[in-house]
KOLROTOR-532560 format. One record per atom (N, C-alpha, C): x negated, y, z negated. Coordinates in steps of 0.02 Angstrom, whole numbers, plus 32768, in hexadecimal, padded with zeros to 4 digits. Example, Ala and Ser with C-alpha at 12.3 -4.5 7.8 and 13.67 -1.06 7.14 Angstrom:
BEGIN
7D6C7EE47E7A7D997F1F7E7A7D6C7F5B7E7A7D7E7F907E9E7D547FCB7E9B7D7B80027E76
//
This chain:
BEGIN
0699AD4529FD06C5AD7E2A04069AADB72A2D06BDADD02A5D0699AE042A7D06C5AE382AA806ACAE692AB806D3AEA12ADE06D1AE912B2A0709AE962B470703AE902B98071FAECF2BAD0704AEEC2BE1071DAF282C090744AF082C3D076FAF3E2C560794AF2C2C94076EAF272CD40798AF2B2D0E0771AF282D4E0762AEE12D5A0729AED72D8B0712AE9E2D9F06FFAE692D6A06DFAE862D3206CCAE5B2CF90707AE312CDB073FAE582CD3077FAE3A2CB60798AE122CE50799AE1C2D2107AFAE012D5A0792ADB62D5F0751ADB62D5E072FAD6E2D680734AD462D250740AD6B2CDC074EAD432CAA0793AD232CAD07C0AD4C2CC3080FAD342CC20811ACF22CF107E5ACFB2D2F07F1ACC02D6107D5AC862D3F0796AC8F2D24077BAC532D08079DAC382CCD07BAAC562CA407E0AC3C2C690820AC152C7B0841AC352CB60882AC162CD60867ABCF2CF4082DABCF2D100821AB932D340809AB5D2D0407E7AB7F2CD207C4AB412C9107F2AB272C690828AB502C520854AB312C25088BAB132C3B08AEAAEC2C0E08EAAAC12C2A092BAAE72C230928AB192BF0096DAB342BE6095BAB852BE50990ABAD2BED0986ABED2BE109C7AC132BCF09C4AC4C2BAC09FBAC702B9F09EEACC12BA40A14ACE32BB60A05AD2E2BC70A40AD582BB50A32AD972B9B0A61ADC72B950A49AE082BAA0A66AE202BDC0A40AE642BFD0A82AE942C110A72AED72C030AA0AF082C230AACAF0C2C650A77AEFA2C860A87AEFD2CDC0A57AECC2CF80A67AEBC2D340A3EAE8E2D650A42AEA02DAD0A0EAE9E2DCD0A11AEAC2E0F0A00AE672E360A19AE672E790A06AE2F2E9F09D2AE3B2ED109ABAE022EE60979AE0C2F14093DAE172EF70928AE202EB808E8AE182E9D08C8ADDA2EA20884ADD22E9B0866AD952E94087FAD652E590882AD862E2508A4AD6A2DE008E4AD4F2DEB090AAD722E070956AD642E160950AD1F2E400923AD212E75092DACE92EA00919ACAC2E8608EAACAA2E5508D2AC772E27090DAC5B2DFF0929AC922DE40964AC862DB30995AC5D2DDA09B3AC6E2E0F09E0AC552E4009C7AC122E4E098AABF92E60096EABC12E6B097AAB952E370970ABAF2DF90973AB842DBA09ACAB8D2D9009E7ABA22DAF0A20ABB92D8B0A45AB7A2D610A2BAB3F2D730A4DAB052D480A2EAB092CFC09EFAB2F2CFA09CFAB2F2CB609FCAB602C800A2BAB892CA70A4AABC42C7F0A77ABA82C560A71ABA62C120AA3AB8E2BE00ACDABC52BCC0AB8AC032BD00AE6AC3A2BC10AC6AC7F2BDD0AEAAC9E2BFB0AD4ACE22C180B0BAD0E2C1A0AFFAD552C010B2DAD842BFA0B15ADBF2C1C0B3CADDD2C4A0B22AE192C6B0B50AE522C700B3BAE812C590B64AEC22C570B72AEE42CA20BA6AF112CAB0BB0AF2E2CE50BBDAF792CD80BB5AF932CA30BC2AFD82C950B9BB0082CC70BBCB0402CD60BA4B0742D000B95B0572D480BADB0162D4D0BA7AFF92D960B62AFEF2DAD0B38AFE12D720AEDAFD62D8B0AE6AF8F2D9A0B07AF5F2D890AFBAF182DA60B0EAF142DF30AEBAEF02E170AF9AEEC2E570B34AEB42E6A0B63AEC12E910B9AAE9F2E990B88AE572EB10B52AE4E2ED70B36AE0E2EE80B22ADDE2EB00B15ADF62E7D0B0AADD52E3B0B4AADB92E210B7BADDF2E1F0BBBADC32E120BD7AD922E410BD0AD9D2E870BDDAD692EB50BBDAD2B2EA90B7CAD2B2E9A0B55ACEB2E990B76ACBF2E600B97ACDC2E290BA4ACB52DF60BF5ACB42DED0C1CACB72E200C67ACAE2E1C0C74AC672E080C9EAC662DD10CB7AC2A2DB80C85ABFF2D8B0C4BAC292D790C14AC072D4F0C20AC142D0A0C30ABDE2CE40C45ABE12CA40C0EABFC2C730BCDABE22C880B97ABF32C5C0B76AC3F2C660B8DAC5C2C990B75AC9B2CB20BAEACC62CB90BB5ACFB2C810BF6AD1C2C7A0BE4AD6C2C7D0C13AD912C840C0CADDC2C8A0C30AE042C5C0C18AE372C480C3BAE6C2C1B0C57AEA12C4D0C94AE9D2C5D0CBCAEC52C8C0CE7AF042C6B0CF2AEFA2C2A0D12AF2F2C070CF6AF322BBD0CB9AF572BBE0C97AF5E2B7C0CAEAF912B4C0CAFAF7F2B100CBAAFB92AD60C73AFD62AD00C71B0182AED0C34B02D2AE60C09B01B2B250BC6B0152B240B9CAFFC2B5A0B7CAFC22B3D0B85AF872B640B63AF4F2B5C0B1AAF4F2B6D0AEBAF4C2B370AA4AF6E2B4A0A6FAF372B330A7BAEF52B210A42AECF2B090A11AEBE2B4709CEAEAD2B3B099FAE922B660975AE592B46098FAE252B4B0973ADEC2B2B096EADAB2B5B0932AD902B64092CAD512B84090EAD122B590936ACDC2B580921ACA12B320916AC6B2B5508DDAC492B5508CEAC0C2B7408BDABD72B4708CAAB9A2B5308BBAB602B2708B5AB1D2B47088EAAF42B2E0888AAAE2B40088CAA842AFF087AAA442B070882AA132AC80856AA312A8E0819AA3C2A9907EBAA542A6507C9AA9B2A6507E5AACD2A9107D0AB082A980807AB442AA407FBAB762A9B0830ABB12AAE07FCABF02ABA0817AC192AE30802AC5E2AF00835AC8E2AF3082FACC92AD80863ACFD2AD50847AD442AE40874AD652B1B0859ADA82B1D088BADD02B160880AE0F2AEC08B9AE392ACB0897AE7D2ACC08C1AEA72AEF08A0AEEF2AF108D2AF212B1608B5AF472B4E08DCAF742B7308EFAF612BB908CCAF2B2BD108D7AF1B2C14091DAEFD2C2D093BAF122C5A0977AEE82C6E0954AEC12CA80988AE942CC8097AAE6B2CFD0984AE902D400968AECB2D44096CAEF12D820932AF042DAB093DAF122DE20903AF252E1208D3AF562DEF08F4AF8C2DDA08D2AFBC2DB908A9AFA92D7D08C3AF892D52089FAF712D200860AF3E2D2C0866AF212D620837AEF42D83080CAF102DAA080CAF572DB707DCAF782DE307C7AFB92DBE07E8AFF02DC107D2B0332DB107E2B0512D770819B0302D500822B04D2D0C07F5B03D2CDF07E7B0672CA607C8B05D2C6E07E8B0342C3D07D4AFFB2C3707F5AFCD2C0B07BCAFA82BD807DCAF972BA007B8AF6D2B6107E0AF3B2B4B07C9AEFD2B5307E8AEC32B3407B2AEA02B0607D7AE832ACC07B1AE582A9907B8AE082AA90783ADF02AB70780ADA92ACB0772AD812A8707ABAD5B2A720793AD292A3E079FACDE2A54076CACB62A35076AAC722A4D0776AC3E2A100776AC002A16077CABCC29E5073FABD729B2070AABF329C706D5ABFB299806DFAC3429660707AC5E296C071AAC92293E0736AC7428FC072EAC9D28D20744AC8A28880799AC95288107B5ACB028B107FAACC428A80826AC8D28C20823AC54289E083DAC1528AD0890AC1E28BB08B0AC39289E08FAAC4428AA090FAC7D28DD08DEAC9928FF08FAACCF29280919ACB1296808FDAC79297B0912AC5629B60962AC4229AE0970AC30297609B6AC16296909E1AC4F296209C1AC84294109F1ACC3293409FFACE3297809CEACE729A509E1AD0129E70A0BACDF2A150A04AC982A0B0A2EAC6A2A2C0A79AC722A150A84AC7F29DD0AC0AC8829BA0AE0ACCD29D30AB3ACFC29D50ACDAD4329E80ADBAD3E2A300AC2AD1A2A5C0AD3AD1C2AA40B0CACF22AAE0B22ACBF2A810B58AC962A7C0B98ACC22A6C0B88ACFF2A460BC0AD252A2B0BD7AD552A6B0BA0AD6E2A8F0BA9AD922AC30BD3AD732B000BC2AD2D2B060BDEAD052B300C1DACFF2B2A0C3BACF52AED0C80ACEE2ADF0CA5AD2E2AEC0C7FAD672AE90CA4ADA32AFA0CB0ADAC2B3E0C7EAD912B6D0C78ADA22BB60CAFAD7C2BE20CB5AD802C1C0CE7AD632C490CC3AD402C7F0CDFAD062C940CD0ACDB2CCB0CE5AD0A2D0D0CB6AD122D3B0CC8AD3D2D6E0CEEAD152DA80D1FAD3D2DC60D4EAD1D2DF50D37AD422E3E0D58AD242E6F0D50AD462EAF0D6EAD8B2EB40DAAAD8F2E8B0DD4ADC42E930DACADFE2E6D0D8DADEF2E2F0D67AE1A2E060D2BAE382E310D09AE102E580CD5AE252E7F0CECAE552EAD0D1FAE522ED30D3DAE7A2F020D46AEBE2EE50D6DAEBE2EB50D7AAEFC2E890D38AF192E780D0BAEF82E560CCCAF152E400CA5AF372E810CA2AF152EB80C76AF292EED0C9AAF6E2F040CD7AF6C2F0F0CF5AFAF2F290CE6AFEE2EF60CE9AFE72EB50CCDB0132E880C88B01F2E850C65AFED2E8D0C14AFFA2E8D0C03B0202ECA0C1FB00B2F050C17B0352F3F0C29B07D2F350C61B0842F180C70B0D12F120C46B0FF2EDF0C29B0D32EBC0BF9B0F62E840BB1B1042E960BA0B0E12EC50B5EB0E02EE30B3BB12B2EEE0B5CB1572F190B43B1932F190B3FB1B62EE40B6AB1B12EAC0B62B1CD2E6D0B21B1B72E470B1DB1802E450AE8B15B2E230AA3B1722E420A9DB1782E810A62B1852EA10A50B1DA2E920A7CB1FE2E9B0A77B2492E870A64B2502E3D0A7AB2222E0B0A68B2232DC20A21B2182DBE09FCB1E92DF109B7B1D72DE90991B2022E1409B0B23B2E320985B2672E5D0985B2592EA70993B21C2EB40991B2032F0209C9B20F2F2109CFB24E2F3C0A0CB2602F630A09B2462FA509DAB2432FCB09D5B225300F09ACB1E1300B09BFB1C52FDB0996B1802FD10947B18B2FB90930B1C72FBA08ECB1CF2FA508E7B1FD2F6808CBB1E02F3408C6B2092EF40889B23C2F060896B27A2EF4085FB2B32EFB0838B2B32EBC0806B2C82EC307D3B2D52E8207E7B30A2E55081AB32D2E6B0836B3602E40087CB3542E310886B3372DF308D0B3262DDE08F7B36F2DDD0939B3652DD80968B39C2DD2095FB3C52D9A0948B3AB2D620943B3D62D260906B4042D2C08D7B3F92D5D089CB4262D6508AAB4502DA108E3B4582DBF08F1B4852DEA090CB4C62DCF08F5B4FF2DF40914B53E2DD30959B5402DE80976B5312E1F09B7B5492E2E09E7B5112E1809DAB4CF2E170A16B4A22DFE0A23B4AF2DB209F2B4C22D8609FDB4C52D4A0A0CB5072D2F0A15B5352D640A26B57E2D500A75B5812D3D0A79B5AD2D020AC1B5B02CF10AE7B5E02D1C0B28B5E12D120B57B60D2D400B39B65C2D370B31B66F2CFD0B1FB6B62CE40ADBB6BF2D0E0AA9B6962D040A63B69C2D250A70B6A72D720A9CB6782D8D0A9CB67A2DDA0AC5B6BB2DEF0B00B6C92DCE0B1CB7052DDC0AF2B7432DD90ACCB7492DA70A9EB7802DA80A66B7832DDE0A51B7432DF10A23B73F2E1E0A32B74F2E630A6CB7402E7C0A8BB7562EC10A94B7992EBF0AA4B7BD2E870AAAB8012E890A6EB82E2E8D0A37B8072E8609F8B8292E8509D8B81A2ECE0A00B80F2F0109DBB8002F4309B9B8392F510976B83B2F5C094DB8662F73094BB8872FBD0964B8612FE90960B869303009AAB877304E09E1B861302F0A25B87E304D0A49B88F30140A84B8AA302B0AB5B8C52FF30ADDB8932FD60AE1B8912F940B17B8642F790B5CB8702F870B75B8B02F840BBEB8BC2F9A0BC9B8AD2FE30B9BB8BD30020BA4B8AE30550BA9B86430640B78B83530380B84B7F630400BC5B7D830310BE1B7F62FF40C1FB7E12FE20C55B7F6301B0C4CB82D30350C86B84D306A0C7DB82230A50C44B80F30B60C3CB7E630EA0C5BB79B30EE0C5BB78330B30C75B73E30A30CC8B74630A00CD7B78530850D22B793307E0D41B79630C70D1CB7B930F90D2BB7C731300D41B78431590D07B75731520D0BB71A31750D44B6EB315D0D44B6E831130D84B6C530F90DC5B6D731110DC8B71631170E0BB72C31310E12B71D31820DE2B72431A30DE1B71231F10DF5B6C331F00DDCB69031CA0DE8B65031CD0E37B64731B30E50B66F31840E93B66531720ECCB67D31A60EB6B6B531C50EDEB6C831F20EE7B6A8323C0EAEB69032570EA7B67332990EB1B62632880EDBB60232BF0EDBB5BE32B60EA1B59032C10E69B5B232E40E2DB58E32EF0DF9B5C832FD0DB8B5AE33030D81B5DC330F0D85B5F5335D0D9EB5C333810D9FB5DB33C60DDCB60A33DB0E08B61333AB0E43B64C33B50E23B68C339F0DE7B68F337B0DD1B6D7336A0DABB6FC33940DADB73B33900D8BB76433C10D46B75A33C20D1CB76B33F50CD6B75E34040CB1B78333CB0CC7B7BA33AA0C9DB7D933800C9CB7B6333F0CD4B799331E0CD3B77332E30CB8B73932EF0CBDB70E332E0C95B6D833330C50B6DC33300C36B71233450BEBB722334A0BD4B73A33070C05B75932DF0BEAB761329A0BEDB72632750C1AB6F5327E0C18B6B732580BDBB69132630BC8B69232AC0B8EB66632C00B4FB68C32B40B45B6C4329A0B0EB6E7328E0AECB6FC32CB0B0CB71C32FC0AF4B730333A0B01B77633400AD4B79833600ADBB7E733720B1CB80133910B40B82D336C0B81B84933890B85B89333720BB7B8B133890BCAB8F733790C06B8F233450C1DB8B033380C58B8B233100C47B8B932C10C0CB89932AE0BFDB8A432670BB2B8AE32650B95B8E132440B50B8F0323F0B25B8BE32180B4EB89831F20B27B86531C10B30B81F31D80B30B819321E0B38B7D7323D0AFAB7AA322D0AC2B7C4321D0A93B79B32120A88B78131CA0AA3B79B31970AA7B78831560ABCB74331500AA9B71D31230AB5B6D6311B0A99B6AC31470A67B6C231700A3FB69D31A50A4CB6B531EE0A1EB6D5320A0A22B6F2324C0A07B6B532800A3DB6AB32B00A33B67F32E10A20B6A533250A08B6DA331C09F2B70A335609CFB6E0339109A0B6B7337F097BB69533AA098CB65433C609CAB64433B109E9B60733CB0A07B60D340D09E8B60C34450A09B61934840A43B5F034970A3BB5AE349B0A75B58134AF0AAEB586347F0AA3B59334420ADCB5A2340B0AF4B5DD34210AD3B61934300AF1B653343F0B1EB644347D0B01B62034AB0B2CB61634F00B6CB5EE34D90B65B5C134AC0BAAB596349F0BDDB5C434740BC2B5F5344B0BF1B61B342A0C0EB654345A0BE7B66A34840BFFB69F34BD0C34B67B34E70C2AB64434FA0C53B61B35240C92B5FF35070C8AB60634BD0CC2B5E2349B0CCBB59E349B0C8AB58134990C8DB534349C0CBCB513346A0CEAB4E834820D23B4D1345C0D0FB4A634250CD4B48234340CB1B44D34070CA5B47433CB0C84B4B533CA0C7AB4D2338B0CB9B4D533620CF5B4EF337F0D2DB4FA33600D46B4B7333E0D4BB488336E0D62B44133560D32B424331D0CF7B435331A0CCAB42232E60CDBB44B32AC0CEBB48932A60D03B4AC326A0D46B49632440D6AB481327D0DADB46A326F0DB0B43832390D7EB410323A0D76B3D032070D5AB3EE31C40D3FB42A31BD0D31B440317C0D6CB46231610D92B44C31250DD0B472310D0DBDB4AC30F10DEAB4DD30F50DE2B52130E50DE8B52A30980E10B4FB307B0E0EB4FA302B0E08B4B2301A0E00B4AD2FD20DF7B46F2FB80DACB44D2FBD0DB1B40E2FAB0D64B3E92FA60D57B3DA2FF70D0BB3DD2FFE0CF7B3CE303C0CD1B388302D0CDFB35830540CB3B31830410C86B30C30820C68B2D230770C35B2BE30AD0C5DB2A830EA0C99B29030E20CBBB27A311D0CD9B2B331500CDBB2F531280CE9B332314F0CA9B34B31730C7AB34F314C0C34B360316B0C20B33831A00C26B2ED319A0C17B2C031CB0C3BB2CF320E0C76B2D932090C9EB2E932440C90B32C32610C7FB35D32370C69B39B324D0C2DB39132810BF6B36632660BB4B365328B0BB8B34032CE0BEEB31132CA0BF3B2E833050C11B31033400C43B33B332B0C62B36333600C35B3A033730C09B3B833430BDDB3F533480BAAB3E433820B93B39A33740B5DB38A33AD0B74B38A33F40BBCB38633FD0BD2B37C343C0BCCB3C734650BC2B3FA343A0BBBB440345D0B79B443347B0B49B41634670B04B41934840AE9B3D4348F0B0BB3BD34CA0AFAB37334E20AB1B36634F50A95B3A0350D0A57B392352C0A20B3BA35030A28B3EA34E409EBB40C34C109EEB3F434720A29B3F8345A0A3AB3E934160A1FB42533E80A3FB42C33A90A32B45B337C0A29B43E333609FEB463331109EBB44432CD0A18B46632950A00B45C32640A24B47B321C0A31B4C6321E0A04B4EA323D0A17B53432330A5BB54B324F0A6DB53B32900AA4B55632AA0AE6B52E32930AD9B4EB32880B0FB4C432670B1EB4DE321D0AEEB4E931F70AFAB50331B30B13B54A31AE0AFFB56C31E30B1CB5B131DF0B68B5B131E90B86B58832140BCAB590321E0BEBB57031E30BD1B53731C20BEFB52131840BEAB550314B0BADB57131470BAAB59D310D0BDEB5D831100BEFB5ED314D0C1BB62331530C6DB60A31510C7AB5C931680CBAB5B631520CC5B5A2310A0C90B57D30ED0C9EB56630A70C59B57330870C55B5B5306E0C19B5D5304D0C10B5B5300A0C4AB59E2FF30C40B57B2FAB0C1EB5382FB30C24B51C2FE60C03B4D52FEA0BB3B4D430170BB4B50830410B7CB4FF306E0B51B540306F0B0FB540307B0AD9B56C30810ABDB56630C50ABFB5A430F00A97B59A312B0A4CB594311F0A2FB55B313709EDB54C312E09C4B55E31620996B598315F097BB5AC31A00928B5BD318D090DB5DF31B308BFB5EA31AB08B6B618317708E0B644316708D9B676313108E2B65D30ED0903B63030E50917B61530A40904B5CB309108F3B5A630C108E5B55930C008ADB54E30950876B57C309B0832B5693074083DB56B30290856B5A33010085EB5A82FC40897B5722FB008D3B5722FD50908B5422FBA08F6B5012FBD08D1B4E82FED08B4B4A12FE8087DB4942FB60858B4CF2FA50821B4C72F7F0842B4BC2F3C0879B4E82F21089AB4E12EEB08B7B4A52EDB08DEB4822F0D08FFB4482F0608D1B40E2F0D0894B4172F200864B3DE2F200870B3AF2F570886B3CA2F91088EB3A42FC8086CB3BA300A085CB3933038082EB3A530710857B3CC30A1083DB3FC30BD0852B42430F3084FB3F531370817B3D231430810B3B5317D0841B37D31810853B36431BE0887B33431C608CDB34131B308DCB380319A0926B3933187094DB38231BC0980B35C31BA09B2B34831F009F7B35331CB0A27B34231F70A6EB34E31DD0A81B32631A50A6BB2E031970A79B2C031630A52B2D631220A18B2E6313209EDB30030F30A0BB34430D80A26B36A310B0A3CB3AA30F20A7CB3A030C00AA2B36A30CC0AD8B35B309C0AC2B341305D0A9DB30E306B0A7BB2DB30260A4EB30B30000A21B32C301D09E7B3502FFE0A01B3972FEA0A27B3BD30120A31B4052FFE0A7EB4022FE50AB2B3F530040AEAB3FE2FEB0B03B3D92FAA0AEFB3942FAB0AFCB3772F650AD9B38D2F2F0A9BB3A92F390A73B3C82F080A99B40A2EED0AB9B4312F200ADBB46D2F060B17B4552EE60B37B4282EF40B7AB4102ED60B6DB3F32E8D0B2EB3DD2E830B17B3CC2E3E0AFFB4022E100AFCB4362E340ADAB4702E0A0B04B4892DD00AECB4A42D970B0EB4C12D610B3EB4FD2D730B23B5252D980B48B5622DAF0B7FB5522DE10B79B51C2E040BAEB50C2E3D0BE4B4EF2E160BDFB4D22DDF0C21B4B32DBF0C3BB4DC2D8A0C2CB51E2D890C4DB5512D620C92B5592D7B0CC6B5512D460D0CB5622D600D1AB59F2D820D3EB5AB2DA00D52B5F52DCB0D54B6272D920D31B64F2D960D35B6892D700D70B6BB2D750D82B6E32D400DBCB70D2D480DABB74F2D660D6FB7652D570D57B7A02D6B0D54B7A42DB90D73B7D52DD60D79B7D92E1A0D2DB7DA2E3D0CFDB8042E1F0CBFB8052E4C0C96B7BA2E3F0C9FB7AA2E060C7FB7632DFB0CA7B72C2E2B0CE6B73B2E380D0AB7042E5B0CF0B70A2EA60CE1B7492EBC0CC7B7472F010C8CB71F2F0D0C62B7182EDC0C20B6FF2EEA0C31B6B32EDC0C54B6A32EAD0C6AB6562EA50C84B63F2EE10CB0B65A2F0B0CCAB6432F430C97B63C2F7B0C5EB65A2F770C26B6552FA80BE9B6412F890BF1B6162F4F0BB9B6142F290B77B5EC2F4B0B8AB5B92F750B59B5962F930B34B5BF2FC60B5AB5E52FF40B34B61030240B0AB64630070B1EB65B2FCB0AFEB6922FA00AB8B6752F8E0AA6B6382F930A63B6292F8A0A33B64A2FB50A4BB65F2FEF0A26B68530220A0AB6C72FF90A2FB6E52FD40A15B7262FB009DFB7142F7C09D9B6D82F6309A6B6C42F37096EB6B22F59096BB6892F87093CB66C2FB4091BB6892FF00940B6BB300D0935B6E0304B08F1B704304308C6B6F7306D0887B71E30780881B73230C00876B77730CA086AB7863116082CB7753135
//
């Protein structure tokens, strides 16, 4: 009897036991396809007498289900009562057996970076009846599980695909890259609504009331005008963060004064800017499909030079200040540092994945609409108001 850790040590041991013994039975909460262990298992699947694999939280890869369509020996728990959570691997031949039981699922994470611990029992151990007890228990799991069908795989894959963004966000990997700073360690994501509300009112560089008034002004402009292109030049420049005589606070929430080609596009009323903003709904939820359509159209305004996150996020932040913050040179350093993300290489896709999605997962952002009028003004512009916290001249 000995202890086995996860990672490569566990991977090598599982591969060896699969190849050495004549029979095997497993019960795991989740399984991944594509690992070296999984490849060996597929190669030796005739040895599988009983296998039960859970699917709760959509952690099991659809390919695993697909590989065992119609296989009576390999069944899946599709509708668990509670969470199906065992992790046991049993191997046996005529005169010997090995068993691993502990924390590791048959997943890529368990066989790579996870901290896992497994107890390895063998024929030489004094627990003579543990082998048969585990075999009986796996048989009980097997009776509760289902043979997978093509229809079940199709349904599961669709649901699995839909859940992947949320699962990645739970693990901290918003853009596919897990940062060294988990959400719980960020100041802003874990901030309560009361703390956030107090923080934006303590803006040391701009006026709180004037910020609210600017957002109110722009919100009314979008409600009254059928499009950005139909607005007068003063309000367009104010929304774009460009110098003008219409509103003295045009530079708040991100000044775009130095963006020459952007200035030219706004002055000339480039219709691609207006068409891009039309993809962002004025009310209701904003999804990635809206943002993606916005970016595709926005790029058409600058076919030769291109523009980055500063100008694109400025327009977004003024149309939907509840979802977007203008990311510019005055707030990017502190904001990215707090979120634990890199400033370098910030592009359109990373802005959505690394910034917007983290905002949407923040405690204060998910506060229900307050009844107090002053608090509601902040709530309606809560993402853009991050500038009040992270702005440094």
